[in-house]
C-alpha positions in Angstrom: 129.2 117.7 172.4 128.8 114.2 170.7 126.1 114.9 168.6 128.6 117.4 167.4 131.2 115.1 166.4 128.6 112.7 164.9 127.7 115.1 162.8 130.5 115.9 161.7 131.6 112.5 161.2 128.5 112.2 158.9 129.2 114.9 156.6 133.1 113.5 156.5 132.1 110.1 155.0 129.2 111.3 152.5 129.7 109.4 149.5 128.8 112.6 147.8 131.8 114.8 149.3 134.4 116.3 146.5 137.3 114.3 148.0 136.2 111.2 148.1 134.9 108.9 145.6 132.1 106.3 146.1 135.1 103.4 146.9 136.2 105.9 149.4 139.5 107.4 147.8 140.0 110.4 146.2 138.8 111.2 142.4 139.2 114.4 141.7 142.1 114.0 139.2 141.1 110.0 138.1 137.2 111.8 137.1 139.2 114.7 135.3 141.3 112.6 133.4 138.6 110.1 132.3 136.6 113.1 131.2 139.9 114.4 129.4 140.0 111.3 127.7 136.3 111.3 126.5 136.0 114.6 125.5 139.1 113.6 123.2 137.5 110.8 122.2 134.5 112.6 120.6 136.8 115.4 119.2 138.3 112.8 117.4 135.3 111.2 116.1 134.2 114.5 114.8 137.1 115.2 112.8 137.2 112.0 110.9 133.2 112.4 110.4 133.9 115.7 108.6 137.6 114.5 106.9 135.1 111.8 105.4 132.1 114.2 104.4 134.8 116.3 103.2 136.5 113.7 101.1 132.9 112.5 99.6 132.5 116.3 98.5 135.8 116.1 96.8 135.3 112.6 95.1 131.6 114.3 93.6 132.6 118.2 93.0 133.1 119.2 89.6 136.4 120.5 88.8 134.8 123.7 87.9 133.4 123.9 90.8 136.5 123.1 92.9 138.2 126.0 91.0 135.5 128.5 91.9 135.7 127.3 95.6 139.5 127.9 95.7 139.9 131.0 93.9 137.0 132.3 96.5 139.2 130.9 99.4 142.5 132.1 98.2 140.8 135.3 98.2 139.4 135.1 101.6 142.7 134.0 103.1 144.5 136.6 101.3 142.2 139.1 102.9 143.1 137.8 106.2 147.1 137.5 105.6 147.3 133.4 105.5 147.5 132.4 101.7 149.9 130.0 102.4 148.2 127.4 104.9 145.0 127.6 102.2 147.2 127.6 99.4 148.5 124.0 100.5 144.7 122.5 101.1 144.3 123.7 97.9 147.0 121.6 96.5 146.5 118.7 98.7 142.7 118.6 98.2 143.6 118.6 94.2 146.0 115.4 94.4 143.3 113.7 96.3 141.0 114.6 93.8 143.3 113.2 91.1 144.5 109.9 93.5 141.7 109.0 94.9 138.6 110.9 93.8 138.0 108.4 90.8 137.7 105.5 92.9 136.2 107.3 95.5 133.2 108.4 93.4 132.6 105.4 92.1 132.2 103.5 95.2 129.7 106.5 96.0 127.6 105.9 92.7 127.7 102.0 93.4 126.4 102.7 96.8 123.3 104.8 95.2 122.7 102.6 92.4 122.5 99.6 95.0 120.1 101.8 97.5 117.8 102.6 94.2 117.8 99.0 93.0 116.5 98.2 96.7 114.2 100.7 96.9 113.0 99.4 93.5 112.7 95.9 94.3 111.0 97.0 97.5 108.6 98.7 95.3 108.2 95.8 93.1 107.8 93.3 95.8 105.3 95.7 98.0 102.9 96.1 94.7 103.3 92.3 93.6 102.0 91.9 97.0 98.9 94.1 96.9 98.2 92.1 93.9 98.1 88.9 95.2 95.9 90.2 98.0 93.6 91.8 94.5 93.6 88.5 93.0 92.7 86.5 96.6 90.0 89.0 96.8 88.7 88.4 93.2 88.9 84.4 93.1 86.0 83.8 95.5 83.7 86.1 93.6 84.4 84.4 90.5 84.5 81.0 92.3 80.9 81.5 93.7 79.8 82.6 90.4 81.3 79.6 88.3 79.9 77.4 91.1 76.6 78.9 90.7 76.6 78.4 87.0 77.2 74.8 87.6 75.0 74.1 89.7 72.0 75.6 87.5 73.8 73.5 84.4 73.4 70.3 86.5 70.1 70.6 86.6 69.7 71.4 83.0 72.5 70.1 81.4 74.8 67.8 83.1 77.4 67.5 80.4 78.6 70.9 80.3 78.0 70.9 83.9 80.7 68.0 84.2 82.9 70.2 81.5 82.7 73.6 83.4 83.5 71.3 86.7 86.9 70.4 85.4 87.9 73.5 84.0 87.3 74.9 87.1 89.5 71.9 88.9 92.1 73.1 86.4 91.9 76.8 87.0 92.2 76.3 91.0 95.1 74.1 90.3 96.7 76.6 88.7 95.9 79.3 90.7 96.6 78.6 94.1 100.4 77.0 93.7 101.1 80.5 92.1 99.5 82.2 95.5 101.1 79.9 97.6 105.2 80.1 96.4 105.9 84.0 96.5 107.8 83.6 93.2 108.0 85.6 90.3 105.2 84.6 88.0 105.7 83.2 84.1 104.0 83.5 81.2 103.5 80.2 81.0 101.7 79.9 84.6 99.6 82.8 83.2 98.7 81.0 80.4 97.5 78.0 82.0 95.3 79.9 84.4 94.0 82.3 81.3 93.2 78.9 79.3 91.5 77.4 82.1 89.2 80.8 82.4 88.8 80.6 78.8 87.3 76.9 78.9 85.0 78.2 81.8 84.1 81.4 79.9 83.6 78.9 76.6 81.2 76.8 78.5 79.2 80.1 79.8 79.1 81.6 76.5 77.3 77.9 74.9 79.9 77.9 72.3 79.6 81.8 71.3 83.3 81.7 72.0 86.6 80.5 70.2 89.4 80.6 71.9 93.0 80.1 70.6 96.1 79.8 72.3 99.6 80.6 70.5 102.7 80.9 72.6 106.2 79.4 71.8 107.3 77.0 74.2 110.7 78.9 74.6 108.5 81.4 75.6 106.8 80.1 78.5 109.7 80.5 80.8 109.7 83.9 80.7 109.0 86.2 83.5 105.4 88.1 82.9 103.4 89.9 85.8 100.3 88.3 87.5 96.8 88.9 86.3 97.5 91.3 83.7 97.0 88.9 80.9 93.8 87.8 82.8 92.8 91.4 82.6 93.3 91.6 79.2 91.1 88.5 78.6 88.3 89.7 80.8 87.9 93.3 78.9 87.8 91.5 75.6 85.2 89.1 76.3 83.3 91.4 78.6 83.5 94.4 76.4 84.4 93.0 72.8 83.0 89.3 72.5 79.7 89.1 74.8 78.2 91.8 73.4 78.1 90.3 70.2 75.3 88.3 69.5 77.1 85.5 67.3 80.3 85.6 70.0 83.5 85.7 68.3 87.3 84.4 68.4 90.1 85.3 70.8 93.9 85.1 70.3 96.2 84.7 72.9 99.9 85.1 71.1 103.5 86.3 72.4 106.5 87.0 70.4 109.8 88.6 71.1 110.3 92.5 70.1 113.2 94.6 70.0 114.3 92.6 72.8 111.1 92.9 74.7 108.7 90.3 75.4 105.2 91.2 73.5 102.2 89.1 74.9 98.8 90.0 72.8 95.2 89.4 73.4 93.3 89.7 70.0 89.6 89.6 69.4 87.1 90.0 66.6 84.6 91.6 68.7 82.5 94.7 68.9 86.0 97.0 68.6 87.1 99.5 71.2 85.2 101.3 73.5 87.2 104.2 75.1 84.7 105.5 77.6 83.7 101.9 78.5 84.6 100.0 82.1 87.5 98.6 80.6 89.3 102.1 80.9 89.8 101.5 84.3 91.2 97.7 84.4 93.5 98.8 81.5 94.2 102.0 84.0 95.7 99.7 86.6 97.3 98.0 84.2 99.4 100.6 83.1 100.2 101.8 86.5 101.4 98.4 87.3 103.6 98.4 84.6 105.1 101.6 85.2 105.9 101.0 88.7 107.2 97.8 88.1 109.3 98.6 85.0 110.0 102.5 85.4 109.0 103.5 81.8 110.6 100.1 80.0 107.2 98.4 79.6 103.9 99.4 77.8 100.3 98.6 77.3 99.7 99.1 73.7 95.5 99.2 72.4 95.4 98.7 68.6 92.3 98.2 66.2 93.3 95.8 63.3 92.2 95.8 60.0 89.6 93.3 59.9 88.0 94.9 62.9 88.2 94.1 66.6 90.3 95.1 69.6 94.2 94.3 70.0 95.6 95.1 73.6 99.6 93.9 73.8 101.9 94.4 76.8 105.6 94.5 76.2 107.9 94.1 79.0 111.7 93.3 79.3 112.6 89.9 78.1 113.7 87.8 80.7 113.8 84.2 82.0 112.5 83.3 85.3 115.2 81.5 87.7 114.7 77.7 87.6 113.0 76.2 90.5 115.7 74.7 93.1 115.5 71.1 93.5 113.5 70.1 96.9 
C-alpha cells in the first residue's frame, strides 16, 4: 500500500503532467494563448511580406500587363460570381500605382543602381588587387635582371653601372609607395614609373633607345590603371625597338579626346607583329579595360604613316581625389 501511494504521488508531481507546468501551476490556457499570439504574429508578418511584394510588383509592372491581369481576373471573378470585390481590388491597385507607384519604382531603380555600382566597384577592387599581386611577382624578376646587369657593368663600365643603379633606385622609390598606399593610381605615377624604367632600358640598350615623355602637367592627376602604360612600353621596346639594329625613338604622350583621356606609346621600330608574344600582354590590357570600365574604354593599335607602332589607351577622364593631410 505504501509503495502504491508513493508511486501515485510521483505520478501526480511529474512536471510533464498535462495539467501542471514547471512552476507547479496550470499551464494549458496560458500555453494556448501564447501559441495563438505566436501564430497570429507569423500570419501578420506573412501578410506584410505578401503586401510589399505585391506593392513592388505593382510599382514596376507596365500598364499593359496590369490591364491584361485585371481583365483575366475579372473574367475569373465573374465565373466565381464575385466580380465586385475583385473590381474594388483593381480600382485600389490603379490608385496605388498612380499615387505611389512612381516613387516606389524610383526607389527600386535607385536600389538596383546602388547594388550594381557596389558590385562593379568590388569587381574593380578585386581586379586591381590581382594586378598588384601580379606586379609584386614581376618586380623581383625585373629587379634581379637589373642587378645582374649592374654587377656586370661594374667590372666593364663603372659610370654606366652607376647610372643604372641610380635609375633603379628611382624606379623603386616610385613603385613601392604605389604598391602600399592602396589608392587609385594616377597617370603621373605611371609616367614616373615608366620614365625610370626607360632610363634603365636606355643603359641596357647602350644608347639605342631615345625615350621622349610629353605629358601635360594638368593630366598627371588623372586616374589611370596601374601597369598598363608599362605593358605598352615593354611591348614597344621588346617587339619594336630591340630587334632593330639601330634602335629608335619611343614617345609617351597624353591628351583629352572627346572627353576621354587618351594615352599613347609611339615607337619607330620594326612595326606591329600581330602574331608576336605582345598579343598576350595586349589581350590582358583589353580584358582589364573591359572589366574596369564596362565598354567605356579601349585599346587601339595603329601604324603611323612613318612606320612603327602606336598603341593608345582611352579611358574616361577622371581626376584622382586629393590625398588627405596627415
